[in-house]
N, C-alpha and C positions, 0 to 999 in steps of 0.2 A: 717193915719199918722204913726201909729204903725207898719202897714204892710209894709210900705215904709222902715222905719228904719231897720226892720227885714231883708228884702231882700238885703238891701245894706250891712249889716254886713256878710250876708251869701255869697254874691258876693266877698267881700274882703277876707273872709277866703278861699274861692276857689282860688283866685289869688295868695295867699300866698303859698298854697299847690303846685300849678303848678309851681311857681318859685323855691321851694325847690327841687322838682323833677328834674327840668332842671339843677340845680346847682349840684345835686348829680350825674347825668348822665355826666356832664362835668368834674367833678373830676375823675370819672372812665375812661374816654377817655384819659385824661392827664396822669393819672397813668400808664395806659397800654402803652402809647407811650413812656413814660420815661423808663418803664421796658424793652421793646424790643429794645429800642435805646442803653440801657446800655449792654444788652446781645450782641447786634451786634458788638459794639465797642470792648468790651473785648474778644469776640470770635475771631475777626479778629486779635487782638494783640496776643492772644495765639497761633493762627494758624501760624502767621508769625514767632513767636518765636521758635515754634516747628520745622518749616521748616528750619530756620537758624540752629537750633541745629542739625537737622538731616543731613544737608549738611556738618557740620563740622566733623561728625562721619564717620569713616570708616566702610564699610559693614563687618560684622562678617563672618568668614569662616563657612562652613557647618560643622555639628557636627561630621560627619564621618571622615573629614580630620584632626580634632583636636585630634582624638583618636590615641594612640600609635599602631604601627603595631607589632603584636606578631608573634614569630617564635616557632616552635616546638623543634628547636635544640639550638637557640641562644637567650640570654635574650634580652628583649626589649631595644631599643636604647633610649637615652635621647631625647625627642622631642625638647627641646630647642637647643640642640646641632645640631640636624638635620636641624632645621630652620636656624641656624647660618651658617652651612656649605653650605646649599642651597643658602643663601644671598650672601656668599662670591663667590660662583661659578658663580652666575648671574651677580655679579659685575665684575668679571674678564672677563666674555664673552663680557659684554657690552663695557669694555675698549678695548678689542682686536678688536672689530668691529668698534671702533671709534665712539661710541654713548655714549652721556652723558645722562644717565637715572637713575632716583632715585630708589634705591632698594625698593621693595615691602615690606609691613609690614608683620610680621609673620602671616601666616594662611590667607593672602589675596588671594582671587581667582583671576584667569586670567581675563583680560578685556572681552574676548570672553565669559567666563562663566557667568560674571555678566550680560552681554547683553542677554544671553539665559535665565537667571532667571527672568529678568524684561520684557521679551516679553510676549504678551498676548497668551492665549492658542489657539485662533482662527488663529493666524498666523502661528502656528506650524502644518505642515502637518501630519496627522495620517497615519502610514504605514498601507497597506493593509494586513490583516491576511490571511494566506493560508486557513484557515477553519473559515470563518466569521460566526457570529451567525446569525441564520435565525428564524424568527417568523412568523408562519402561523396564519391567522385570517380568520374564516369562516363566511359567511353570507347567509342565506337561503332568497331567493326572495319571497316576499309576494305580494298579489294583490295590484295594485295601485302604486307600486314602479318603478322608472325608474333607468336607470344606472347612470344618473347624480346625483340623490338623494342618491344612494348607494355610489358613490364616495365622495360625500359631507360628508356622515357619517364616511367614513374612512380618512377624512381630506386630500383627494387628490384633486388637482385643476382641473377645467374644462378644462384648456389647456393641461394637461396630458391625460385626457380622449380623447380629440379631436386628440391629437397625436397618441394615440393607435389605435383608430377607423380607422384613415386614413392611418395607416402604410402599409396595404395591403388589398386585396379583402378578404382574409380569415378572417382577424381581423374585418371586417365589421359585420360579423355574431355575434359579441359580443353584438351588439345593440338589437338583438332579444332574449330577456330573457322572461321567463314565470314563473308564480308562481310555487313554489316547487322546482325549480332549485337551485343549490348551487354555490356560488362565493367564491373562496379561494384566499386570498391575501398573498403573501410572502414578507417580509421586511428584509432588512439587519440590522446590528447593528446600523447604522446611520438613520433608519427609511425610507429608500429609497425603493421604490417598485421594485422588482426583478422578480416576476413571478405573473401571474394571470391565474386562471383556472376556466372555466365555465363548471361545471359538469351538463350536460343535463339530464343524466340517468346513471344508473350504468355501461353502456357500452360506451356511447359516450361522449366526452368532447372536449373542445377547450382550448388549452394551448398557452399563450402568454408570451415570455421571453424577458427580457431587455438585450440588447446588446450595445456595444460601439457605434454601428451605428444607434441605435433606438430600435425598437421592432420587434420580429419575431413571427409569429403566426402558429400554425399547428393544424390539426384535429387528434385526436387520437381515437382509437377503441379497446376495449379489446376483445380477441377472445372468441367466443360463440360457444358451442357445440350444434349441432342440432340432435335431435332425433325425431322418428315418433311415434305417438300414434293414437288410433282408438277409437271411441264411437259410441253408437247407442242410438236413442231416439224414444219414441212414443208420438204422439200429443194427450194430454188429456185435456189441458187447452188452451195454446197458444204456439207459436214458442218460445217466449222469456222465459217463465217459463219452458217449457219442455227442451229447450236448455240449460238452467242453470242446470237443474237436470242432464243432460248428461255430464256436466263438460265443456261445451263451454263458452267463454267469450262473452261479449257484442259485441265486435268487430268481432268475428267469427260468431255470430248469424246474424249480419247485412250482413256480406260477404256471408253467406249461402243463405240469402234471395235475395241478389243481383245476385248470380250465377243463381239461378232458377227463377229470376223475370220476364224472358221473357217466362217462360213455365207455371208458377203458379201465380195467383193473390192471394196473401197472405191475402188480405183484404176480399176476397169473396170466394175463392175456398178451403180454408183449411177446413180439415174435422178431427173429432175425430177419431183416429185409423191410421192416416197417419204416415209414418215412415221416418226417416232419418238416413243415415250411413255416418260418417265423418272420413277421415283420415287426420291428421293435424301434423304440426311440433310443437316441443316443443324445447325452447331454454334454455340451461343450462349455468350457469356462476360459475366457480370454483366449479363444481360438484353439485350445487344447482339449482333447476328450477327457471329461471328468468321470463319467460312468454310464453304464447302460441304463435306460429307462424301462418303463413297463411294456409288455407285449400289446400291440395295437390290433394285430390279426394273426391268426395261426390256423394251420391245417394239419391234421394227423391222419395218416393212412395205416391203419391196423387191420392186418389179415384181409386186405382188399376193401375194407369199409373206410369211407372217406368222411371225416368229421372236420367241420369248420367252425370258427369262432371269431368274432370281431368285437372290439372294445367300443362301448357306446355310452355316452352320458345323456340322460334324458333332460327334459325341461326342468325337472325338479332338482337337478344336480346329482342325481344318483348315478353311479358308474357301475356297470357289470358287463359280462360277456354273453353274446347272443349268437344264435345260428343265423343263416341268411334269411329265414322266415321271421326273425324277431322273437323266437323262443329262447328264453334265458338258459344258459348252460347250467347255471346252479339250480339244482333240484332240492327236493325236501331232505334227501339223504345222499351221502357219498357211499361208495361201495366199501372202501377200506378205511378203518381208523388208524392204521399204522402205515407210514410211507415206506415203499420200497423194501418190504419184508417178503419172505417166502412163506408158503403155506405148508405147515408141518402136519396138519390133520384136518380133514374135511367133515362136512356135515354128513352123517350116516346113522343108520338105525342100528347098526351093530359094529362095534369096534373093540379090540383087545386093549383094556386100560393098562397102561404101563406101570401104574402104582398099585392099583387093586388086584392086578393079575386075574382078570375075569372079563368076560365079554359083557358089554354094556352099550347103550346107544350114545352117540356123541351129538348133541343137539346144538352144535355151534361150529365155528371154524377157528383153528389155531393158527396164529401168525407168529412164526419164530423170529425173534429179533433180539439184538444185544440188550443186556439189562440196562435200564435207564432211558430206552427210547421213548420219545413222547407219544402219548396216546390221545387222539383227538375225538371229540364228540362227532358223530356222523350226521347229526341233525340238530336243529334248535329244539331244546327240551328243558326239563326240569329234573334236578336230582332228587329221587325219591328214596334212594338208599346209598349210603357211603360207610364202609366198614368192613369188618370180617364176617365171612358167611361160609362155613362148612368147607367143602372142597374147592370153592372159588377162591379162598384166601381173601386178600384185599379186593374188594369188588365195588363197582359202581353201577347202579341201575338208573337209567334215564327214561322219562316218560315224555313222549312226543304226542301232545294232544291226548285225546281219549282212546286212541286205537293202537299206536306203536310203542313198543318198549325195546330199548337195547341194553345189553349187558356187557360189562367189560371186567374180566376177571383175572386173577393171578398177578395183580399189580404189586410193584415193589414199594410204591408210595403214591399218594394223592397229590394232585396240584395244590400249591400253597393257597390257602383261603378258601378252598372249595368245601362246602358244607350241604347238608340235606336241606331241600327246600330252595336251593339257589337256581336261578335260571342260567343256562349256558347257550352259546351260539355254536352254529355249525362250524367245525374247524378249530374250536377252542380246546387247548390242552387241559385235560381233566385228570391225567395221571401218567404213570411210567411203567414200562414194561418190567416185570419181575417173574418170580417163581414161587410165590406164596401158595398155600393150599396144597392141593394134590397135583403137584407138577414136578417133572424130572429135570426141567431146565427153563431158562427164561423165554417166556412166549406170552402172548395176549390170547385169551379165550374170548371170543366175540359171538354174541347171540343177537338174533333179530326175531322178535315176537310180534305177532298180530293178534290183538284181543286176547293176549296171554298164551297163544299157541306158538310153538317154536317153528320158525321157517328157516329155510336155507338162504343164508345172507348173500350167497353168490348167484342165485338164480331167481330170487324173488323179484317181481316187477315192481319197481320203485314208483312212488307218486310222480306224476308229470310235473314239469316246470311251468313257471309263469310266463305268460306271453305278454308282449308289449301291447298297450291299448292301441286302437285303431287311429286315434289322434297323433300317435307317435310314429306310425309306420312310414308315412311319406317322408318325414325328416330323417328317420333311420335309414332308409334306402338310399336317399340322396347322399348321406355322409359315408355310408359303408360300402357303396357299390365300387368305388375305385379301389378300396383295399381288397375286396373279394376278387376283382379282376387281376390285381397284382398276384394274389395267391395262386390263381389259375396259371398264370404265366410262369411262376416258380415251379410249379408241378410239371408243366410241360417241358421246361428246360431240363429238369431232373430226369425225366423219362427219355429225353433225346440223349442225355449224357450217359445213362445206363445202356442204352441200345448200342452206343458206340463201343 
């Protein structure tokens, strides 16, 4: 019974507190409503009163018009007298014109002046300045950026980008941007894009200008001075290491290997003590060296055999490398599809297979190379198969005319866009080294077939190169003789230096 009485009292106290809280909240809401209602009514009355008062008042004249005009020779006139005289003159002019018009108050501006003062700034056209302020903003392209994202950073609309890209064929090149390149935006005083420059390198750039009719694009190139330089190197470690010691760039070392790639297998036949002599272009910009240019003449001494090559552009404008007799260095096939790799397994009739664990013939050459190393087509041909095939794994079959076929096996992946039936050129990347199929490690399995029969890619006699026509030989000898003579001098100097 006592517990029941205690609980009843407790519930009653809870109900009283709850009622008081509700009453307190109601008072707050009513007070707030009354306060804002009072402010609203009084504010509206005050605004109406002020508007009516402003309508009854005449606009004050500008301060400059109320100041007296001073002269260097005569004393300043009385401003009230001037106003009175102006008022009388206006009245008489109105009377003569037959117009009943009330005189203006002293210092009151003309109606057109009042309208100009009350108009918004957006409605007033801004006159074009003869020398408008120009602001340049530079942006360096980083990996992963697109032209659309860069325009968004510059607060430029996608529609403007679309308009620029489609303004001309030249402007479409703007979409091909690479990391490290620079984009420069030019804005006028109103923030409108006036000019856009894509600086590809210190020499070449694409400029786009805004015109009344849209946009105009043009390619620009700064003048480059060409000089010739010569260097000599001796193989002690590798072509790359010793080429760098001689001052050649990576591009020039690769070019040197491609020039003599039909004569020398750099993965197999390079020997310590071999020599190379190179004459190449140097490009200068504003009197400072910009970069190394192409090789114009080269000589490689490999195991006592001397190979020469000179760069020649024929009358048709085609440029290639030739020996001293006018035979092209480029042949129908190159020896190796992978650059600077080692041979892990040769062509043989009997070899212990590391995966099958039995003896079987090896009808190709294996080139060990890191996974992902580019694999190049050894000759111009057509893709007759691209896909998976038994122990080859990912493999590509190329047909070269009706006589030759080359095979590239164990690839990790194929070149982007490569498909069956597609034509490829010599030196084109067709895939990448891997270890698919029956392989214990990353390498390229390369086969060379003649009329379907396997041949040793290292020893087969490759088709001969193309020779310059007789009509070109006289011009060829006249242009290349000085370069060949300079190569002979370089080799003679190297021999003298080695003898000392």
